C-alpha positions as CSV (number, residue, x, y, z in Angstrom):
1,M,59.2,233.7,-3.0
2,N,61.7,233.2,-5.7
3,A,65.0,235.5,-4.4
4,K,64.8,236.7,-7.6
5,F,61.8,238.1,-7.7
6,L,62.5,240.0,-3.9
7,A,65.6,241.4,-4.9
8,L,64.7,242.8,-8.2
9,A,61.3,244.3,-5.9
10,V,63.7,245.6,-3.6
11,L,65.9,247.1,-5.9
12,I,63.1,249.1,-8.0
13,A,61.5,250.5,-4.7
14,G,64.7,251.1,-3.1
15,P,64.6,254.8,-4.4
16,V,61.3,255.8,-3.7
17,F,61.4,254.5,-0.2
18,A,64.3,253.7,1.1
19,D,66.9,255.4,3.2
20,S,70.2,253.4,2.2
21,L,70.5,250.0,0.1
22,S,73.7,248.3,-0.1
23,L,74.9,245.8,-2.0
24,D,77.9,243.6,-1.7
25,L,79.7,241.0,-3.5
26,N,82.3,238.4,-3.5
27,N,83.1,235.3,-6.1
28,D,80.8,233.5,-4.4
29,A,77.9,235.5,-3.2
30,V,75.7,238.8,-3.6
31,R,74.5,240.5,-0.6
32,L,71.8,243.2,-0.5
33,N,70.2,245.2,2.1
34,Y,67.2,247.9,2.6
35,G,67.7,250.0,5.7
36,H,65.1,252.7,6.8
37,N,65.0,255.0,9.4
38,F,61.7,255.2,11.3
39,S,62.5,257.5,13.8
40,K,65.8,260.1,14.7
41,N,67.3,256.3,16.7
42,Y,66.0,253.3,15.7
43,T,66.7,251.7,12.1
44,S,65.0,248.5,10.5
45,D,66.6,246.7,7.7
46,F,65.9,243.7,5.5
47,G,69.0,241.4,3.9
48,W,69.1,238.8,1.5
49,V,72.4,237.0,0.8
50,H,72.6,234.2,-1.8
51,V,75.8,232.0,-1.5
52,K,76.7,229.7,-4.7
53,D,75.6,226.1,-3.9
54,L,74.8,226.9,-0.3
55,G,71.4,228.4,-0.5
56,N,70.0,231.8,1.3
57,T,69.6,234.0,4.1
58,Y,67.0,236.0,4.3
59,T,67.1,239.2,7.8
60,A,64.7,241.5,9.1
61,G,66.0,243.5,12.0
62,I,64.9,246.5,14.0
63,N,68.5,248.6,15.9
64,L,68.6,251.4,18.3
65,D,71.4,253.5,16.8
66,Q,73.6,255.8,19.5
67,K,76.4,258.2,18.5
68,I,78.7,258.0,21.9
69,N,81.0,260.7,20.6
70,E,82.1,262.2,17.3
71,D,84.4,259.5,16.8
72,L,82.4,256.3,17.3
73,S,79.0,255.4,17.2
74,A,76.9,252.2,18.6
75,T,74.3,250.0,17.6
76,I,72.3,247.3,19.5
77,G,69.2,244.9,18.0
78,G,67.9,241.6,16.7
79,K,67.1,240.2,13.7
80,A,65.3,237.2,12.3
81,V,67.0,235.2,10.2
82,F,65.6,232.4,8.1
83,Q,68.0,230.2,6.1
84,Q,67.5,228.4,2.8
85,H,70.2,225.6,2.6
86,D,70.3,223.7,-0.3
87,R,72.2,220.8,0.8
88,L,71.3,220.9,5.0
89,E,67.6,221.4,6.2
90,D,66.3,225.1,6.5
91,G,66.2,227.0,9.6
92,T,65.5,230.0,12.0
93,A,66.4,232.4,14.5
94,M,66.1,235.6,16.8
95,A,69.6,236.4,16.5
96,V,70.5,239.2,19.1
97,G,73.6,241.9,19.1
98,G,74.8,244.9,17.8
99,G,77.9,246.9,16.2
100,L,80.3,249.7,16.4
101,S,81.8,252.1,13.9
102,F,85.0,254.3,14.3
103,T,85.7,257.3,12.2
104,P,88.9,259.0,12.9
105,P,88.5,262.8,13.6
106,S,91.2,263.2,11.3
107,A,89.8,261.6,8.4
108,K,86.2,261.8,8.4
109,Q,85.4,260.3,5.0
110,V,87.3,257.0,6.4
111,S,85.6,254.7,9.0
112,I,85.7,251.0,10.3
113,A,82.8,249.2,11.3
114,A,82.4,245.6,12.8
115,S,79.5,244.0,13.8
116,L,78.3,240.7,15.9
117,Y,74.8,238.6,15.7
118,F,74.3,235.6,17.7
119,A,71.4,233.4,18.5
120,P,72.0,230.2,20.9
121,N,70.1,227.3,20.8
122,V,66.9,228.9,22.9
123,L,66.7,231.5,20.1
124,S,67.2,228.9,17.2
125,F,64.9,226.5,15.4
126,G,64.5,224.3,13.2
127,K,67.7,221.9,12.4
128,M,69.8,225.2,12.5
129,K,71.3,226.0,16.5
130,N,73.7,228.2,17.3
131,Y,73.3,230.8,14.6
132,Q,76.4,233.6,14.3
133,E,77.4,236.6,11.9
134,F,80.1,238.6,12.7
135,E,81.3,241.4,10.2
136,L,84.4,243.8,9.9
137,R,85.0,246.7,7.0
138,G,86.6,249.7,5.9
139,E,84.6,251.9,4.6
140,Y,85.3,255.2,2.5
141,E,82.1,258.0,2.2
142,F,82.4,259.4,-1.4
143,S,79.7,261.7,-1.1
144,E,76.9,262.0,1.7
145,Q,75.0,259.2,-1.2
146,M,77.6,257.1,-1.6
147,T,80.0,255.2,0.9
148,G,82.3,252.2,-0.6
149,Y,83.5,249.5,1.9
150,A,85.8,246.2,1.2
151,G,86.0,243.5,4.4
152,Y,85.2,240.6,5.7
153,R,81.7,238.3,6.8
154,N,81.3,235.3,8.1
155,N,77.8,233.6,8.8
156,Q,77.6,230.5,10.8
157,A,75.5,227.8,12.4
158,D,75.5,224.5,13.6
159,Y,73.3,221.8,11.9
160,D,72.2,218.3,13.7
161,V,74.7,216.5,11.4
162,A,77.0,219.2,10.9
163,K,78.9,221.7,13.4
164,N,80.1,225.4,12.5
165,V,78.8,225.2,9.1
166,D,79.4,228.3,6.8
167,L,76.8,230.0,5.4
168,Y,78.9,232.7,4.1
169,N,83.1,233.1,4.7
170,G,85.0,235.7,3.0
171,L,85.6,239.1,2.3
172,M,83.7,241.3,0.2
173,I,83.5,244.2,-1.3
174,G,80.2,247.0,-2.3
175,G,78.4,250.0,-1.6
176,K,75.9,251.7,0.0
177,F,73.5,254.4,-1.2
178,M,71.6,256.9,0.5
179,F,68.2,258.4,-0.4
């Protein structure tokens, strides 16, 4: 499926079916993520990342969301990853992981979020091995419908011919729109 068609379909369908739609970018990459709450504590998300001159990453995941206290929440779950690489062979993975989000009691519009997902060799298929993704970002809630964020993301994997290949590495800025 053409990545541009997928992005357009998600943008059009987003306001009708989505609980959230995130868009972030930097000079070399764009990421689009659609999230849906399908029960009180469970969410699904579908993502597409395009990195210029590198390729596309498609993800689909399910997470358990848990509020630990008024200031701290956590997610744990997994995601299927398909990496279409422009220079190396394609690969897939079943990554497991989660994240934490902290909101200071004195500034409820501000939060810091981090997530980490990992797929060791046993959960990686094709020529891609040891997939990992890390994200750290600061968020500001402008309204109940929009949150802006900036941060750092690193996705990387090992291949038979190269180790620690960056699939995405750099700063990003974006917004999350809730429906």
